[in-house]
N, CA, C and O atoms as a GROMACS GRO file, in nm:
protein
  496
    1MET      N    1   2.781   3.081  -1.948
    1MET     CA    2   2.758   3.117  -2.014
    1MET      C    3   2.905   3.196  -2.122
    1MET      O    4   2.953   3.274  -2.039
    2LYS      N    5   2.936   3.202  -2.169
    2LYS     CA    6   3.012   3.295  -2.263
    2LYS      C    7   2.997   3.331  -2.389
    2LYS      O    8   2.986   3.254  -2.485
    3THR      N    9   2.997   3.469  -2.391
    3THR     CA   10   2.981   3.547  -2.561
    3THR      C   11   3.076   3.565  -2.621
    3THR      O   12   3.188   3.581  -2.571
    4SER      N   13   3.048   3.565  -2.745
    4SER     CA   14   3.191   3.662  -2.841
    4SER      C   15   3.110   3.723  -2.923
    4SER      O   16   3.002   3.673  -2.955
    5GLN      N   17   3.162   3.867  -2.979
    5GLN     CA   18   3.086   3.883  -3.104
    5GLN      C   19   3.167   3.882  -3.232
    5GLN      O   20   3.287   3.908  -3.238
    6ILE      N   21   3.094   3.851  -3.327
    6ILE     CA   22   3.149   3.880  -3.449
    6ILE      C   23   3.089   3.942  -3.570
    6ILE      O   24   3.014   3.864  -3.628
    7ASP      N   25   3.098   4.046  -3.620
    7ASP     CA   26   2.997   4.135  -3.745
    7ASP      C   27   2.888   4.161  -3.656
    7ASP      O   28   2.793   4.167  -3.734
    8LYS      N   29   2.853   4.176  -3.567
    8LYS     CA   30   2.675   4.176  -3.521
    8LYS      C   31   2.617   4.055  -3.515
    8LYS      O   32   2.496   4.042  -3.537
    9GLU      N   33   2.695   3.952  -3.484
    9GLU     CA   34   2.641   3.811  -3.423
    9GLU      C   35   2.683   3.780  -3.301
    9GLU      O   36   2.801   3.745  -3.308
   10ILE      N   37   2.662   3.778  -3.245
   10ILE     CA   38   2.707   3.695  -3.111
   10ILE      C   39   2.697   3.561  -3.052
   10ILE      O   40   2.593   3.537  -2.990
   11ILE      N   41   2.791   3.464  -3.061
   11ILE     CA   42   2.810   3.349  -3.062
   11ILE      C   43   2.817   3.308  -2.850
   11ILE      O   44   2.886   3.358  -2.761
   12ILE      N   45   2.694   3.186  -2.848
   12ILE     CA   46   2.653   3.225  -2.717
   12ILE      C   47   2.728   3.059  -2.667
   12ILE      O   48   2.689   2.970  -2.743
   13PHE      N   49   2.824   3.008  -2.554
   13PHE     CA   50   2.788   2.919  -2.511
   13PHE      C   51   2.774   2.823  -2.355
   13PHE      O   52   2.852   2.804  -2.262
   14SER      N   53   2.661   2.788  -2.377
   14SER     CA   54   2.585   2.736  -2.218
   14SER      C   55   2.678   2.672  -2.151
   14SER      O   56   2.796   2.655  -2.180
   15SER      N   57   2.612   2.635  -2.051
   15SER     CA   58   2.673   2.585  -1.946
   15SER      C   59   2.611   2.448  -1.989
   15SER      O   60   2.505   2.412  -2.040
   16PRO      N   61   2.757   2.372  -1.932
   16PRO     CA   62   2.711   2.200  -1.912
   16PRO      C   63   2.604   2.170  -1.869
   16PRO      O   64   2.576   2.168  -1.749
   17GLU      N   65   2.502   2.132  -1.997
   17GLU     CA   66   2.435   2.039  -1.946
   17GLU      C   67   2.440   1.940  -1.790
   17GLU      O   68   2.520   1.846  -1.780
   18PRO      N   69   2.357   1.972  -1.693
   18PRO     CA   70   2.386   1.850  -1.567
   18PRO      C   71   2.420   1.727  -1.560
   18PRO      O   72   2.490   1.662  -1.483
   19MET      N   73   2.306   1.686  -1.730
   19MET     CA   74   2.336   1.547  -1.725
   19MET      C   75   2.435   1.450  -1.825
   19MET      O   76   2.460   1.330  -1.838
   20ASN      N   77   2.465   1.545  -1.870
   20ASN     CA   78   2.631   1.468  -2.018
   20ASN      C   79   2.751   1.595  -1.998
   20ASN      O   80   2.866   1.573  -2.034
   21ASN      N   81   2.723   1.686  -1.956
   21ASN     CA   82   2.784   1.786  -1.924
   21ASN      C   83   2.883   1.837  -2.120
   21ASN      O   84   2.998   1.846  -2.162
   22VAL      N   85   2.751   1.853  -2.169
   22VAL     CA   86   2.776   1.909  -2.378
   22VAL      C   87   2.708   2.034  -2.309
   22VAL      O   88   2.614   2.042  -2.228
   23VAL      N   89   2.799   2.142  -2.377
   23VAL     CA   90   2.788   2.248  -2.430
   23VAL      C   91   2.735   2.294  -2.569
   23VAL      O   92   2.795   2.267  -2.673
   24PHE      N   93   2.616   2.365  -2.564
   24PHE     CA   94   2.553   2.362  -2.681
   24PHE      C   95   2.651   2.557  -2.728
   24PHE      O   96   2.734   2.620  -2.661
   25VAL      N   97   2.593   2.585  -2.850
   25VAL     CA   98   2.716   2.687  -2.892
   25VAL      C   99   2.567   2.717  -2.973
   25VAL      O  100   2.500   2.623  -3.015
   26SER      N  101   2.516   2.884  -2.993
   26SER     CA  102   2.488   2.916  -3.037
   26SER      C  103   2.482   3.071  -3.113
   26SER      O  104   2.540   3.171  -3.071
   27LYS      N  105   2.420   3.065  -3.203
   27LYS     CA  106   2.439   3.196  -3.331
   27LYS      C  107   2.308   3.321  -3.273
   27LYS      O  108   2.192   3.302  -3.309
   28VAL      N  109   2.339   3.432  -3.192
   28VAL     CA  110   2.235   3.492  -3.231
   28VAL      C  111   2.238   3.626  -3.284
   28VAL      O  112   2.294   3.726  -3.238
   29HIS      N  113   2.149   3.608  -3.417
   29HIS     CA  114   2.188   3.693  -3.524
   29HIS      C  115   2.071   3.857  -3.492
   29HIS      O  116   1.986   3.880  -3.406
   30THR      N  117   2.123   3.940  -3.608
   30THR     CA  118   2.132   4.037  -3.569
   30THR      C  119   1.960   4.112  -3.553
   30THR      O  120   1.930   4.220  -3.501
   31ASP      N  121   1.883   4.024  -3.609
   31ASP     CA  122   1.750   4.040  -3.526
   31ASP      C  123   1.723   3.943  -3.410
   31ASP      O  124   1.604   3.918  -3.391
   32TYR      N  125   1.782   3.904  -3.358
   32TYR     CA  126   1.820   3.857  -3.202
   32TYR      C  127   1.748   3.737  -3.212
   32TYR      O  128   1.685   3.704  -3.112
   33THR      N  129   1.745   3.675  -3.296
   33THR     CA  130   1.690   3.473  -3.319
   33THR      C  131   1.821   3.455  -3.245
   33THR      O  132   1.921   3.521  -3.218
   34LYS      N  133   1.781   3.350  -3.227
   34LYS     CA  134   1.911   3.227  -3.163
   34LYS      C  135   1.861   3.079  -3.226
   34LYS      O  136   1.761   3.008  -3.214
   35GLU      N  137   1.978   3.073  -3.295
   35GLU     CA  138   2.015   2.946  -3.379
   35GLU      C  139   2.111   2.872  -3.314
   35GLU      O  140   2.213   2.938  -3.291
   36ILE      N  141   2.114   2.738  -3.270
   36ILE     CA  142   2.181   2.645  -3.229
   36ILE      C  143   2.242   2.581  -3.353
   36ILE      O  144   2.179   2.533  -3.447
   37ILE      N  145   2.404   2.589  -3.338
   37ILE     CA  146   2.486   2.567  -3.472
   37ILE      C  147   2.596   2.486  -3.403
   37ILE      O  148   2.707   2.531  -3.428
   38GLY      N  149   2.595   2.398  -3.338
   38GLY     CA  150   2.703   2.284  -3.214
   38GLY      C  151   2.671   2.235  -3.139
   38GLY      O  152   2.558   2.236  -3.089
   39LYS      N  153   2.759   2.182  -3.112
   39LYS     CA  154   2.751   2.116  -2.957
   39LYS      C  155   2.918   2.063  -2.859
   39LYS      O  156   2.981   1.970  -2.909
   40ILE      N  157   2.947   2.096  -2.792
   40ILE     CA  158   3.099   2.106  -2.728
   40ILE      C  159   3.111   1.947  -2.620
   40ILE      O  160   3.081   1.939  -2.502
   41TYR      N  161   3.160   1.846  -2.704
   41TYR     CA  162   3.134   1.664  -2.572
   41TYR      C  163   3.279   1.709  -2.493
   41TYR      O  164   3.383   1.731  -2.555
   42PRO      N  165   3.269   1.717  -2.365
   42PRO     CA  166   3.362   1.699  -2.307
   42PRO      C  167   3.413   1.526  -2.261
   42PRO      O  168   3.363   1.430  -2.204
   43LYS      N  169   3.543   1.561  -2.327
   43LYS     CA  170   3.587   1.392  -2.278
   43LYS      C  171   3.682   1.337  -2.175
   43LYS      O  172   3.735   1.243  -2.234
   44PHE      N  173   3.732   1.344  -2.057
   44PHE     CA  174   3.734   1.315  -1.890
   44PHE      C  175   3.811   1.194  -1.892
   44PHE      O  176   3.762   1.081  -1.882
   45ASN      N  177   3.990   1.235  -1.912
   45ASN     CA  178   4.101   1.184  -1.864
   45ASN      C  179   4.143   1.116  -1.769
   45ASN      O  180   4.264   1.128  -1.756
   46THR      N  181   4.096   1.048  -1.695
   46THR     CA  182   4.157   1.003  -1.554
   46THR      C  183   4.276   0.931  -1.531
   46THR      O  184   4.320   0.865  -1.436
   47GLU      N  185   4.317   0.962  -1.642
   47GLU     CA  186   4.493   0.874  -1.608
   47GLU      C  187   4.573   1.013  -1.605
   47GLU      O  188   4.675   1.010  -1.536
   48ASP      N  189   4.546   1.121  -1.662
   48ASP     CA  190   4.642   1.261  -1.633
   48ASP      C  191   4.562   1.332  -1.647
   48ASP      O  192   4.574   1.395  -1.752
   49ASP      N  193   4.407   1.376  -1.541
   49ASP     CA  194   4.325   1.428  -1.496
   49ASP      C  195   4.278   1.566  -1.565
   49ASP      O  196   4.254   1.678  -1.520
   50THR      N  197   4.273   1.503  -1.713
   50THR     CA  198   4.272   1.640  -1.852
   50THR      C  199   4.169   1.646  -1.877
   50THR      O  200   4.093   1.608  -1.788
   51ILE      N  201   4.102   1.698  -2.013
   51ILE     CA  202   3.951   1.737  -2.041
   51ILE      C  203   3.957   1.763  -2.154
   51ILE      O  204   3.965   1.883  -2.178
   52TYR      N  205   3.956   1.668  -2.273
   52TYR     CA  206   3.923   1.700  -2.416
   52TYR      C  207   3.750   1.720  -2.470
   52TYR      O  208   3.636   1.679  -2.451
   53TYR      N  209   3.826   1.811  -2.546
   53TYR     CA  210   3.657   1.879  -2.593
   53TYR      C  211   3.674   1.832  -2.800
   53TYR      O  212   3.763   1.836  -2.886
   54THR      N  213   3.527   1.792  -2.791
   54THR     CA  214   3.538   1.777  -2.913
   54THR      C  215   3.421   1.805  -2.949
   54THR      O  216   3.317   1.753  -2.907
   55SER      N  217   3.436   1.931  -3.073
   55SER     CA  218   3.350   2.028  -3.116
   55SER      C  219   3.273   1.958  -3.228
   55SER      O  220   3.340   1.909  -3.319
   56THR      N  221   3.115   1.944  -3.232
   56THR     CA  222   3.064   1.913  -3.376
   56THR      C  223   2.966   2.013  -3.372
   56THR      O  224   2.926   2.098  -3.292
   57ASN      N  225   2.928   1.954  -3.547
   57ASN     CA  226   2.789   2.072  -3.590
   57ASN      C  227   2.699   2.013  -3.557
   57ASN      O  228   2.707   1.929  -3.467
   58LEU      N  229   2.583   2.042  -3.626
   58LEU     CA  230   2.422   2.015  -3.537
   58LEU      C  231   2.437   1.878  -3.618
   58LEU      O  232   2.356   1.800  -3.567
   59GLN      N  233   2.515   1.806  -3.737
   59GLN     CA  234   2.487   1.666  -3.793
   59GLN      C  235   2.591   1.599  -3.730
   59GLN      O  236   2.637   1.497  -3.782
   60GLU      N  237   2.630   1.636  -3.636
   60GLU     CA  238   2.775   1.556  -3.586
   60GLU      C  239   2.860   1.561  -3.612
   60GLU      O  240   2.942   1.523  -3.528
   61GLU      N  241   2.922   1.619  -3.764
   61GLU     CA  242   3.007   1.641  -3.777
   61GLU      C  243   3.139   1.714  -3.726
   61GLU      O  244   3.144   1.836  -3.706
   62VAL      N  245   3.230   1.638  -3.710
   62VAL     CA  246   3.324   1.707  -3.618
   62VAL      C  247   3.412   1.830  -3.684
   62VAL      O  248   3.455   1.818  -3.798
   63ILE      N  249   3.435   1.949  -3.607
   63ILE     CA  250   3.457   2.038  -3.671
   63ILE      C  251   3.597   2.128  -3.613
   63ILE      O  252   3.652   2.227  -3.664
   64SER      N  253   3.622   2.069  -3.517
   64SER     CA  254   3.795   2.079  -3.477
   64SER      C  255   3.827   1.910  -3.416
   64SER      O  256   3.735   1.833  -3.390
   65PRO      N  257   3.985   1.869  -3.399
   65PRO     CA  258   4.008   1.775  -3.392
   65PRO      C  259   3.976   1.807  -3.178
   65PRO      O  260   3.981   1.919  -3.127
   66PRO      N  261   3.945   1.668  -3.096
   66PRO     CA  262   4.003   1.664  -2.981
   66PRO      C  263   4.126   1.785  -2.928
   66PRO      O  264   4.238   1.812  -2.972
   67THR      N  265   4.047   1.839  -2.819
   67THR     CA  266   4.188   1.979  -2.734
   67THR      C  267   4.114   1.978  -2.590
   67THR      O  268   4.006   1.962  -2.534
   68LYS      N  269   4.265   2.010  -2.572
   68LYS     CA  270   4.221   2.059  -2.411
   68LYS      C  271   4.213   2.229  -2.424
   68LYS      O  272   4.157   2.291  -2.334
   69ASP      N  273   4.246   2.270  -2.489
   69ASP     CA  274   4.305   2.416  -2.538
   69ASP      C  275   4.060   2.486  -2.539
   69ASP      O  276   4.007   2.530  -2.641
   70PHE      N  277   4.007   2.474  -2.442
   70PHE     CA  278   3.843   2.525  -2.431
   70PHE      C  279   3.870   2.662  -2.588
   70PHE      O  280   3.788   2.697  -2.673
   71THR      N  281   3.975   2.694  -2.573
   71THR     CA  282   3.971   2.794  -2.616
   71THR      C  283   3.978   2.824  -2.803
   71THR      O  284   3.936   2.898  -2.893
   72GLU      N  285   4.050   2.725  -2.779
   72GLU     CA  286   4.069   2.664  -2.891
   72GLU      C  287   3.920   2.623  -2.995
   72GLU      O  288   3.902   2.608  -3.116
   73ILE      N  289   3.871   2.618  -2.927
   73ILE     CA  290   3.744   2.523  -2.970
   73ILE      C  291   3.642   2.684  -2.978
   73ILE      O  292   3.567   2.709  -3.072
   74GLU      N  293   3.661   2.764  -2.875
   74GLU     CA  294   3.557   2.850  -2.927
   74GLU      C  295   3.564   2.945  -3.008
   74GLU      O  296   3.464   3.004  -3.047
   75ASN      N  297   3.751   2.992  -3.066
   75ASN     CA  298   3.796   3.066  -3.143
   75ASN      C  299   3.729   2.984  -3.304
   75ASN      O  300   3.697   3.046  -3.406
   76ARG      N  301   3.723   2.825  -3.284
   76ARG     CA  302   3.716   2.697  -3.387
   76ARG      C  303   3.591   2.772  -3.439
   76ARG      O  304   3.593   2.795  -3.560
   77PHE      N  305   3.455   2.825  -3.352
   77PHE     CA  306   3.310   2.811  -3.365
   77PHE      C  307   3.260   2.919  -3.393
   77PHE      O  308   3.142   2.942  -3.420
   78ILE      N  309   3.401   3.033  -3.384
   78ILE     CA  310   3.342   3.201  -3.400
   78ILE      C  311   3.427   3.173  -3.578
   78ILE      O  312   3.381   3.246  -3.666
   79GLN      N  313   3.508   3.101  -3.610
   79GLN     CA  314   3.535   3.097  -3.734
   79GLN      C  315   3.418   3.014  -3.834
   79GLN      O  316   3.374   3.045  -3.945
   80TYR      N  317   3.397   2.925  -3.767
   80TYR     CA  318   3.244   2.851  -3.824
   80TYR      C  319   3.149   2.949  -3.867
   80TYR      O  320   3.124   2.974  -3.985
   81ALA      N  321   3.084   3.016  -3.743
   81ALA     CA  322   3.013   3.090  -3.790
   81ALA      C  323   3.022   3.197  -3.877
   81ALA      O  324   2.925   3.216  -3.950
   82LYS      N  325   3.097   3.256  -3.885
   82LYS     CA  326   3.109   3.352  -4.025
   82LYS      C  327   3.127   3.238  -4.150
   82LYS      O  328   3.070   3.262  -4.256
   83GLU      N  329   3.206   3.112  -4.137
   83GLU     CA  330   3.189   3.044  -4.252
   83GLU      C  331   3.060   2.944  -4.312
   83GLU      O  332   3.056   2.868  -4.408
   84GLN      N  333   2.966   2.978  -4.214
   84GLN     CA  334   2.854   2.944  -4.225
   84GLN      C  335   2.742   3.047  -4.297
   84GLN      O  336   2.656   3.013  -4.378
   85SER      N  337   2.772   3.206  -4.235
   85SER     CA  338   2.673   3.365  -4.257
   85SER      C  339   2.772   3.334  -4.397
   85SER      O  340   2.712   3.252  -4.466
   86GLU      N  341   2.875   3.365  -4.448
   86GLU     CA  342   2.909   3.383  -4.561
   86GLU      C  343   2.855   3.250  -4.686
   86GLU      O  344   2.839   3.273  -4.806
   87LYS      N  345   2.834   3.099  -4.610
   87LYS     CA  346   2.764   3.052  -4.712
   87LYS      C  347   2.611   3.067  -4.730
   87LYS      O  348   2.553   3.007  -4.821
   88THR      N  349   2.559   3.133  -4.658
   88THR     CA  350   2.415   3.133  -4.630
   88THR      C  351   2.441   3.238  -4.714
   88THR      O  352   2.416   3.227  -4.834
   89PHE      N  353   2.488   3.340  -4.666
   89PHE     CA  354   2.464   3.483  -4.770
   89PHE      C  355   2.484   3.461  -4.922
   89PHE      O  356   2.418   3.520  -5.007
   90THR      N  357   2.591   3.362  -4.950
   90THR     CA  358   2.611   3.299  -5.098
   90THR      C  359   2.531   3.240  -5.135
   90THR      O  360   2.524   3.245  -5.258
   91GLU      N  361   2.448   3.170  -5.083
   91GLU     CA  362   2.329   3.092  -5.132
   91GLU      C  363   2.200   3.213  -5.084
   91GLU      O  364   2.081   3.187  -5.066
   92THR      N  365   2.239   3.291  -5.077
   92THR     CA  366   2.076   3.345  -5.062
   92THR      C  367   2.114   3.474  -5.199
   92THR      O  368   2.016   3.505  -5.267
   93MET      N  369   2.242   3.539  -5.232
   93MET     CA  370   2.238   3.570  -5.352
   93MET      C  371   2.239   3.490  -5.498
   93MET      O  372   2.189   3.532  -5.603
   94ILE      N  373   2.271   3.433  -5.489
   94ILE     CA  374   2.232   3.316  -5.564
   94ILE      C  375   2.096   3.248  -5.587
   94ILE      O  376   2.084   3.199  -5.699
   95GLN      N  377   1.981   3.235  -5.496
   95GLN     CA  378   1.828   3.293  -5.531
   95GLN      C  379   1.794   3.385  -5.581
   95GLN      O  380   1.703   3.393  -5.664
   96LYS      N  381   1.862   3.472  -5.540
   96LYS     CA  382   1.865   3.661  -5.580
   96LYS      C  383   1.829   3.564  -5.723
   96LYS      O  384   1.728   3.510  -5.768
   97ALA      N  385   1.968   3.575  -5.763
   97ALA     CA  386   1.972   3.561  -5.922
   97ALA      C  387   1.886   3.468  -5.954
   97ALA      O  388   1.784   3.513  -6.007
   98GLU      N  389   1.889   3.381  -5.943
   98GLU     CA  390   1.821   3.291  -6.041
   98GLU      C  391   1.640   3.383  -6.066
   98GLU      O  392   1.586   3.411  -6.173
   99VAL      N  393   1.592   3.405  -5.934
   99VAL     CA  394   1.509   3.467  -5.926
   99VAL      C  395   1.502   3.568  -6.096
   99VAL      O  396   1.436   3.562  -6.199
  100GLN      N  397   1.624   3.660  -6.036
  100GLN     CA  398   1.661   3.798  -6.155
  100GLN      C  399   1.610   3.720  -6.286
  100GLN      O  400   1.514   3.746  -6.358
  101ASN      N  401   1.688   3.635  -6.293
  101ASN     CA  402   1.718   3.542  -6.429
  101ASN      C  403   1.530   3.514  -6.512
  101ASN      O  404   1.468   3.574  -6.600
  102ASN      N  405   1.495   3.378  -6.412
  102ASN     CA  406   1.361   3.350  -6.418
  102ASN      C  407   1.289   3.471  -6.475
  102ASN      O  408   1.232   3.460  -6.584
  103ARG      N  409   1.289   3.594  -6.404
  103ARG     CA  410   1.195   3.720  -6.450
  103ARG      C  411   1.204   3.809  -6.555
  103ARG      O  412   1.128   3.883  -6.618
  104LYS      N  413   1.386   3.763  -6.554
  104LYS     CA  414   1.431   3.825  -6.698
  104LYS      C  415   1.366   3.775  -6.865
  104LYS      O  416   1.334   3.841  -6.964
  105ASN      N  417   1.365   3.611  -6.832
  105ASN     CA  418   1.358   3.527  -6.927
  105ASN      C  419   1.155   3.555  -6.915
  105ASN      O  420   1.095   3.556  -7.023
  106ALA      N  421   1.091   3.569  -6.814
  106ALA     CA  422   0.949   3.584  -6.812
  106ALA      C  423   0.903   3.680  -6.906
  106ALA      O  424   0.844   3.672  -7.013
  107LEU      N  425   0.955   3.791  -6.825
  107LEU     CA  426   0.922   3.928  -6.941
  107LEU      C  427   0.984   3.932  -7.095
  107LEU      O  428   0.938   4.011  -7.178
  108GLN      N  429   1.084   3.848  -7.123
  108GLN     CA  430   1.170   3.829  -7.270
  108GLN      C  431   1.062   3.739  -7.356
  108GLN      O  432   1.032   3.752  -7.474
  109SER      N  433   1.028   3.676  -7.292
  109SER     CA  434   0.864   3.563  -7.310
  109SER      C  435   0.746   3.678  -7.381
  109SER      O  436   0.704   3.704  -7.493
  110LEU      N  437   0.724   3.728  -7.238
  110LEU     CA  438   0.557   3.796  -7.303
  110LEU      C  439   0.655   3.948  -7.384
  110LEU      O  440   0.580   4.033  -7.433
  111ARG      N  441   0.788   3.974  -7.393
  111ARG     CA  442   0.763   4.079  -7.519
  111ARG      C  443   0.778   4.010  -7.641
  111ARG      O  444   0.719   4.050  -7.742
  112ASN      N  445   0.841   3.924  -7.641
  112ASN     CA  446   0.815   3.840  -7.739
  112ASN      C  447   0.697   3.757  -7.800
  112ASN      O  448   0.682   3.711  -7.913
  113LEU      N  449   0.599   3.752  -7.662
  113LEU     CA  450   0.456   3.684  -7.735
  113LEU      C  451   0.377   3.814  -7.777
  113LEU      O  452   0.269   3.819  -7.836
  114LYS      N  453   0.446   3.906  -7.737
  114LYS     CA  454   0.350   4.080  -7.816
  114LYS      C  455   0.391   4.163  -7.887
  114LYS      O  456   0.342   4.273  -7.914
  115TYR      N  457   0.547   4.083  -7.946
  115TYR     CA  458   0.575   4.092  -8.117
  115TYR      C  459   0.495   4.013  -8.142
  115TYR      O  460   0.378   4.049  -8.154
  116ARG      N  461   0.516   3.936  -8.153
  116ARG     CA  462   0.400   3.829  -8.252
  116ARG      C  463   0.292   3.851  -8.280
  116ARG      O  464   0.242   3.845  -8.392
  117LYS      N  465   0.239   3.881  -8.177
  117LYS     CA  466   0.084   3.938  -8.201
  117LYS      C  467   0.092   4.083  -8.288
  117LYS      O  468   0.017   4.116  -8.380
  118LEU      N  469   0.186   4.146  -8.240
  118LEU     CA  470   0.154   4.280  -8.341
  118LEU      C  471   0.233   4.232  -8.503
  118LEU      O  472   0.230   4.312  -8.597
  119GLN      N  473   0.273   4.149  -8.511
  119GLN     CA  474   0.341   4.074  -8.671
  119GLN      C  475   0.190   4.020  -8.692
  119GLN      O  476   0.146   4.032  -8.807
  120LEU      N  477   0.130   3.979  -8.622
  120LEU     CA  478   0.007   3.885  -8.700
  120LEU      C  479  -0.054   3.968  -8.712
  120LEU      O  480  -0.091   3.975  -8.829
  121PHE      N  481  -0.116   4.096  -8.612
  121PHE     CA  482  -0.207   4.180  -8.682
  121PHE      C  483  -0.168   4.268  -8.822
  121PHE      O  484  -0.236   4.319  -8.911
  122LYS      N  485  -0.030   4.260  -8.794
  122LYS     CA  486   0.037   4.336  -8.947
  122LYS      C  487   0.014   4.314  -9.055
  122LYS      O  488  -0.018   4.373  -9.158
  123SER      N  489   0.049   4.148  -8.995
  123SER     CA  490   0.002   4.081  -9.190
  123SER      C  491  -0.199   4.090  -9.263
  123SER      O  492  -0.253   4.049  -9.366
  124PHE      N  493  -0.247   4.167  -9.140
  124PHE     CA  494  -0.401   4.098  -9.186
  124PHE      C  495  -0.457   4.226  -9.306
  124PHE      O  496  -0.565   4.214  -9.363
   0.00000   0.00000   0.00000
């Protein structure tokens, strides 16, 4: 198992699975929860005795093209984890902004309703 720390998050590369040699890549969050973010598939080339690694996310989309350099795969997953964290942060901020906007609109509606009631009582 190999780990790499990025901005208080840790990327863990598991040992290869015994049956298919797949390596699972996980991200450990700051609250110590672990999330699998991808897989690395080795392909053995018997002609030149090399191993090519293909990295995918959980949807089996290729993250980087096949390569012989495992360090390149590790670096790509570190970058992928950063991108996912930024994407998650952005989505969270958008959701918070929508909640705040909805709250603002609800309060404005209540103020308008209150104002209408005051105007109604003043007219009597």
